[in-house]
Each structure stands twice: as C-alpha cells, then as structure tokens.
C-alpha positions in Angstrom: 0.0 0.0 0.0 2.8 2.4 0.9 4.5 1.6 -2.4 1.5 2.7 -4.4 1.3 5.9 -2.3 4.9 6.7 -3.1 4.4 6.1 -6.8 1.4 8.4 -6.8 3.3 11.1 -4.9 6.3 10.9 -7.3 4.0 11.1 -10.4 2.2 14.1 -8.9 5.5 15.8 -8.2 6.7 15.2 -11.7 3.4 16.5 -13.3 3.1 19.6 -11.1 5.8 21.7 -12.8 4.2 20.9 -16.2 0.8 22.3 -15.2 2.4 25.2 -13.4 4.4 26.1 -16.6 1.2 25.9 -18.7 -0.6 28.3 -16.4 2.2 30.9 -16.7 2.9 30.9 -20.4 0.9 34.0 -21.4 1.9 36.2 -18.4 5.5 35.1 -18.8 5.5 36.0 -22.5 3.8 39.3 -21.8 6.4 40.1 -19.2 9.2 39.3 -21.6 7.6 41.6 -24.2 7.1 44.3 -21.6 10.7 44.1 -20.5 12.0 44.4 -24.1 9.7 47.4 -24.9 10.7 49.1 -21.7 14.4 48.6 -22.2 14.3 50.1 -25.7 12.2 53.0 -24.6 14.5 53.8 -21.7 17.5 53.8 -24.0 15.7 56.2 -26.3 14.0 58.6 -23.8 15.7 58.4 -20.4 18.9 60.4 -20.6 21.6 59.3 -18.2 19.7 56.1 -17.3 19.1 57.1 -13.7 15.9 56.1 -11.9 14.3 59.5 -11.8 14.7 60.1 -15.5 13.3 56.7 -16.2 10.3 57.3 -14.0 9.7 60.6 -15.6 9.9 59.1 -19.1 7.5 56.3 -18.2 5.0 58.7 -16.6 5.0 60.9 -19.7 4.2 58.0 -22.0 0.5 57.4 -22.6 -0.1 54.1 -24.4 -3.2 53.2 -26.4 -3.5 49.4 -26.7 -4.8 47.5 -29.8 -5.3 43.8 -30.4 -2.5 41.8 -32.1 -3.8 40.5 -35.5 -3.2 37.3 -37.3 -0.2 37.9 -39.6 -1.9 36.0 -42.4 -5.2 38.0 -42.1 -5.0 41.4 -40.4 -8.8 41.4 -40.0 -8.6 38.4 -37.7 -7.7 38.0 -34.0 -8.2 35.5 -31.3 -9.1 35.5 -27.6 -5.5 34.7 -26.9 -4.3 37.8 -28.7 -6.8 40.0 -26.9 -5.6 38.5 -23.6 -2.0 39.2 -24.6 -2.8 42.9 -24.9 -4.3 42.8 -21.4 -1.2 41.1 -19.9 1.3 43.5 -21.6 -0.7 46.6 -20.6 -0.8 45.3 -17.0 3.0 44.9 -17.0 3.6 48.3 -18.5 1.3 50.0 -16.0 3.1 48.3 -13.2 6.3 49.9 -14.5 4.8 53.3 -14.4 3.5 53.8 -18.0 0.0 55.4 -18.4 -2.5 53.4 -20.4 -5.6 54.6 -22.3 -8.7 52.2 -22.4 -10.1 52.6 -25.9 -13.1 50.4 -25.3 -14.8 52.4 -22.6 -18.5 52.9 -23.3 -20.6 56.0 -22.7 -22.5 54.4 -19.9 -22.7 51.2 -17.8 -25.0 48.6 -19.2 -26.9 46.4 -16.8 -28.0 42.9 -17.7 -29.8 41.1 -14.8 -28.6 37.7 -16.0 -25.0 38.5 -16.9 -23.8 41.6 -15.0 -22.7 45.2 -15.4 -20.6 46.2 -18.4 -18.8 49.4 -19.4 -16.4 48.0 -22.1 -17.7 47.7 -25.6 -16.5 47.3 -29.2 -19.7 48.9 -30.7 -18.5 52.2 -32.1 -21.7 54.2 -31.5 -21.5 53.2 -27.8 -18.0 54.3 -27.2 -17.4 57.3 -24.8 -14.9 58.7 -27.3 -14.1 57.7 -30.9 -10.5 59.1 -30.8 -7.5 58.5 -28.6 -5.0 60.9 -27.1 -2.0 58.6 -26.4 1.5 59.3 -27.7 2.3 55.6 -28.3 0.2 52.8 -29.8 0.7 49.2 -28.8 0.2 47.1 -31.9 1.3 43.8 -33.3 0.8 40.5 -35.0 0.9 36.8 -34.2 1.6 33.7 -36.2 0.4 30.2 -35.5 2.2 27.0 -35.9 1.0 23.5 -34.9 2.9 23.9 -31.5 3.1 27.6 -30.6 2.0 31.1 -31.2 4.7 33.8 -31.9 3.8 37.4 -31.0 5.6 40.4 -32.5 4.6 43.6 -30.7 5.5 47.2 -31.5 5.1 50.5 -29.8 4.5 53.1 -32.6 4.6 56.8 -32.3 1.1 58.1 -32.5 2.0 61.2 -34.6 4.2 59.3 -37.1 4.9 55.8 -38.4 8.1 55.5 -36.3 8.5 52.3 -34.3 9.7 53.3 -30.9 10.3 49.7 -29.6 9.7 46.2 -30.8 9.5 42.9 -29.0 8.7 39.2 -29.6 7.8 36.2 -27.5 6.5 32.7 -28.1 3.7 30.9 -26.3 3.4 27.1 -26.5 0.0 25.9 -27.4 -1.1 23.8 -24.4 -4.5 22.1 -24.0 -5.7 25.0 -21.7 -4.8 27.6 -24.4 -6.2 25.8 -27.4 -9.8 27.1 -26.7 -8.4 30.6 -26.8 -7.5 30.1 -30.5 -11.0 28.9 -31.4 -11.6 31.8 -33.8 -8.6 30.7 -35.8 -9.5 27.1 -36.5 -9.9 26.3 -40.1 -7.9 26.0 -43.3 -4.6 27.8 -43.1 -4.7 28.2 -39.3 -1.7 25.9 -38.8 -3.7 24.0 -36.1 -4.5 20.4 -36.4 -7.5 18.8 -34.6 -6.6 16.4 -31.8 -9.4 14.0 -32.7 -10.5 12.8 -36.1 -13.9 11.4 -36.9 -14.7 9.3 -40.0 -18.4 8.6 -40.9 -19.1 5.2 -42.5 
C-alpha cells in the first residue's frame, strides 16, 4: 500500500511543474515583451539612465492598446491575442506607464442575467471615438502547430516611427487551445486532436 502511495506522490511531483508552466505561459510571454519594450524606450528617452529620468519618461508615455492581429489575415484576431494585450498593458502600467482604455462605453449597461458592463466594441456606444496617447501598442501573431509567436511594436502616434519592438512565443497547451478557437480552419496551422470518420 505504501509503495502505491509513493508512486502516486512521485508522479504528482513530476506532473506539477508541467501544469504550473502551462498556467504561466501567457503572463511570462507578456512580461518578456514588456521588458523588451521598456528597455528600448528607456535607451531612447531616459537620458543618463538614472531612476528619476526613467520614472519621468515612463510617466510621460500614454499608451493606447490595440489587439494583435493574425499575420496572415490582419482582419482576424483570437481571444489569446486579446488577452496578450491585457497582460502586456498590466505589466507596462506596473512599471509606471500610463494606459488609455479605448473600449470604454458612454454608460454602464446592466444585464440582470450576466452583469454590469462598461467596455464595448460597438463604435456608437464608445465614450470617445478618438484616442490621445503618444504611443500605440500594436502587433501580429503567427500560429504553428505547436506555438504562437507574438511580435509587438510601440508606434509613435504622430508618425509611423516604431519606438520599440518585442517578440515572444507561447506554446499551445491544452488549456490555451480554446483561446485560439476563432482561428481554427484552413490555413490556421492548427490540427485537430481527434479525427472522426463517418461510415
């Protein structure tokens, strides 16, 4: 009996790091992207490299976030790409950057069954239809059968100049596969895990 218990305990210990790694893939990739963007911006805008000039440069930068698009179809995105924007913006705000929420609606909508909402993608319901940031977070992603590669840029809002650029790869794990559901189909690079043949 104790031998079975030890085997189960060893298997659980071996599997735990795999599940922990799967849970952290998106935040870890977003942190990597955030660090790359921050490092490049500080080299460009923080003279001398001291902490006060870096804090000043971060505080002056107002970022507008957009959704990374599928590199093969710039009209297409996925829940994973939208979540990546959320994670990157969280990291940048924690570093002291200002962030503009573009999806804020004019009013809070109440739905008794679902809840209260203020974010919207319906243009007529937006509080403002223009942004005031001085940098735009934009990017693309590409799918393979095993991972998603994100390429993110911070673009100057008044010109086409790229202020900083970063990349990161997220492995496609079973828990992330549903977040790519909008991209299933021909040319997606994803393969179904189960095949069915009708006879």
